[in-house]
N, C-alpha and C positions, 0 to 999 in steps of 0.2 A: 504494500500500500504506500503510495507516494503522496506528497503534499499536493501535487497538482490534481490528484483524484479528489482530495478533500475540498480543494478550492472549487472544482467543477460541481461537486455535490452541493456545496453551500450556495453557489450561484443558481442552480436549478431549484433548490429548495426555497430560495427567496423569490424567484420570479415565477415558479411553477409554469414555465414556458421555455422550451429548449432554445428557440430562436433568440428570445430576449436575453437568456442567460449567456448564449454565445456572444452576443453583442457586448454584454457587460464585461466579459472576459477578453474581448477583442480577439476571438478565434472563430474559425469556421464551426458550423454546427456538427459536422461529421466527426471531428476529433473529440468534441464534447460528448456526443452520444457514445463514442467508443470508450471514453474514460469512465462514464457512468456504467457501461456494460462490464468493463473490467473490474470495477469496484464491486458491483453486484455479484460477479462470479467469485471474487475472492471472499466475499462475506457469505456466499451461499444463499442469498435471498434477494428478492426484489426490493428496491428502495423507493421506486416510483411506479405508480399505476398510470399507464398512458393510453389514451384513446385519441381518435382523430380530433376530438373537440377539447380535451382537457388533459392536464397532468396534475397528479396529486401524490402526496407522500403516502406510502403504505404505513402500517403500524410499525414495522421495522425501521422504516425511514424516519418516522417521528422520533423513535427512541435514539436512533443514530444522531439525529440533529441536536439532541440534548447534550451530546458529548463533544461533537466536532469543534464548535467554536472555542471550547476550552483548550484545545490543542494549539490553536493559533494564539490565544492569550498567553499560554505558557511559553511558546516560542518567542513572542514579543518581549515577555519579561526576561527571558534569557538574553536576548539582544540588549535590552536596557541595562541589565546587570553588567554585561561586558563593557558597554559604553560608559556606564557609571564608573567602573574600575579604571577605564582608560582616562577618564576625566579627574581621577584622584579621589573618588568616593571609596570608602572602605566597607560600606554596608548599604542596605536598602530597607525602607519601611513602606509597605504597600497598604494604603488606606482606602477602603471602600465607603462611599457615601450613598445613602438611599433616602427615600421618602422626601425628596425635594429639599433636603438640607442644603442650604446655600454655602458653597465653599468659602465665601468671604467671612462667614461666621467663625472660621478657623484661623483667621489671619494672625491673631495674637498667639495662638497655640503653635502654629507653624513657624512664626518668627522666633519664638522661644526655642523651639527644637533646632532651628538653624543656628541660633546663637550658641546653644550649649553643645550641640553635636554637629558641626558643619560638615564632618566627614560622612554623615549618614544622609543618603539621598532619600527624599520623601516623594512618593508618587501617589496621586489621587485618581480614583476612578469613580464616576457617578454611574450607578447601576441600580436596577430594580431590586427590591428587598430579596426576592426569591433567588436572584442571581448572586447577591452578596452572600447569602447563606450557603449556597453551593460552592462559591469561591472560597469561603473560609474553610469548608470541609476539605476542599481539594488543594489547599495551600496556595491558592492564587492570591490571597490577601492575608496580611498579618493581623489586621484589626479593621473594624468597621464601625460606622455610626448610623443609627436608624431610630425611628420613633416607634419601635415595637420590640417587646421582649418575648414574643411568641416565636422562638427560633429553635425549638427542640431541646432535648436533654444534653446533647453533646456540646452545645455552645453556651458560653456564659454571657449574660446580658446585665451590665452594670448601669444603673441610672446615674447620669453624670450632669445633666443640665435640666432645669425646669423653666419653661417659658410661659408667662401668663398668656392665656388664650383671650384674644381680643376680637371685637367685631370691627371690620373695616367698613366704614360708612362714607358714602359720597358727601361732599360738601353741600351744605344747605338741605340736607335730608331731614325729615321730621324726627327721626330717632335721635338726632343730636340734642333734642330737648332733654334727654336722659343723661345723667352723669354716668350711671351704670345701667346698661340696657337690659330689660327683662327678656328672657329667652322667648317667651310667648310673643313679644313684640317683634323680635327678630324674625320669627317664623311667619309673620304676616307678609314678608317680602321675598322675592326670588333670591336664591343663594348661588354663589360660585364656590364650589368645593373642590378639594383635591381629588385627582383621579385615583380610583381604587387600585390601579396597577402601578402607575408611576409614583404615587405617594401613599402606598398601602398603609404603612403604620400611622402616618398622620391622619389619613382618612378614617381609620378605625377609632382613633382617639376622639376625633371630632364627632363622629357618628354616635359614640357613647354619650356624649353630652346632649346631642339632639334627641336621643331616645328618652331623656328625662322629661321631655314635654309631652303633652297629650295630643299633639297634632303632627301630621306628617310634613316634613319640609318640602318646599317647592324648589327643586334644584334646577336652576336655569342652565348651568354648564358645569361639567367636570373638566378641570384643567390640569395639565401636566407640569405647570410651573407657577410659582407665586407671582412672577412678573405679569403673566396673563391674568391671574386673579385680580391683581391690583389695577390693571388696565381696565378690566370690566367694571370694577367698582368705581374708578375715576370717571368712567363714561356714564355712570348711573344705571348700568345694565343690571347690576345685582349687588347684594351685600357679600362680604367675604368673611371667613373665619380663619384666622392664622395667628401665629405667635407674635408677641409684641416686637421681638427683635426682627422677625421677618418683615413686618410692616414697616418698621423704621429703616431697615436696610434698603427697601425698595425705593423710597422717596418719590413715589408717584404723586404728582400734584393733584389736589382735589380729593385726597383720601384722608379721613380722620379716624383714628383708632379710639374705640370705647371699650371698657371692660364689660363683661357680662355680669348682671346682677345675680344675687343668690349664692354667694360664696366665691372662693378662690378657685377658678378653673385654670388648670395648667397643663401644658403639653410636656411630656417627658422625652428626652433624648437619651438613648442607651448606647453604651460602648459594647460592641460585640466582639468576642474572640473565642477561640477554641479553648476547651478545658485544659487543665494541667498548668504546670509552671511556665510562665511566659519567658521568652528570651530576655537577656539583659537589656537589649535595645528596646524591646517592647515594654518591659517593666518601667524603664525610665520615661518612656513616652506616656504611659498611663499615669505616672506620678505628675507629669506636666498637665495632663488633662484636668486633674483635680486642683492643681495649684494655680493655673493660669486664671487671670481675671476674665470672667465670662463676658460674652457680647452684651451690648445694651439690652436690657429687658429680661435677660436670663439670670438665674441663680445657679450656683454650683451645688451639686449634691453633697459635696464634701463640706461646704460652708454653711448651707442652709438646709437642714433636714425638715421638709414640710410634713404636715400631717398626711399620712398615706390616704386618709379618707378624702382628702381634697384633690389628690392627683387624678388625672385621667388615665386610666390603665387601658391598654388596647384590648 
């Protein structure tokens, strides 16, 4: 099995059309078909079901697709490690970010890491939560950050930051009459919420808050980024629910943040890692996570232990 076979498989799996996949790879269709046929013969099973009208993955093809991208991630990481060593780095820390956590929130943490261990290269990857969990199991990442602790028994989820959950309200909106906005009043208006795939952990925490009300929310849009959420709020299209630091970092004009009434509603960010004793490099990084000054609006789990009953658990 050669890498070109895997590249051909990924192209066809993405396009589900041999002609378009060949164009993507800048090759003729006949060598592409031959590569897929050779791969299927080696694996002893069909990966695609083809008719004159359609191409689709077989069950075996779907299972194969779950593993192949990780091969290329591992190869790229190997290349990056060699490049890092060539550039003078003596180690590497691979960090995965999920649930629409904004990389800029880590600026103080990364700056401290660079200051204290400049010989350690830090690499960030923004991935869906499910991919982060698989990547941690497969040693593609050393540590991750997400807003969910539902990660299975083999991973450790440590709460590290707590961010007040706020309502993002358009300027001159009637809800601005409230200093703390009642949840029932929020639910009278359309909402822009995080996408359940791209922002899985965040969406779960917010939905738990919404379930406390006696009415169903009117969801105007599911968004894959908080930038789009704030854009929709600024345009008066919907209200948004996000962390105080996320709203502050966006700086979208025409958006005002208001806390929810009825208690302290907070979003929790977790540090995820495999069980067991962490490496010395990772252990020092975790110490910095707890020691660094959190972004505006957030509190550190090490400095402020909130009442667990007030946290939003996924």
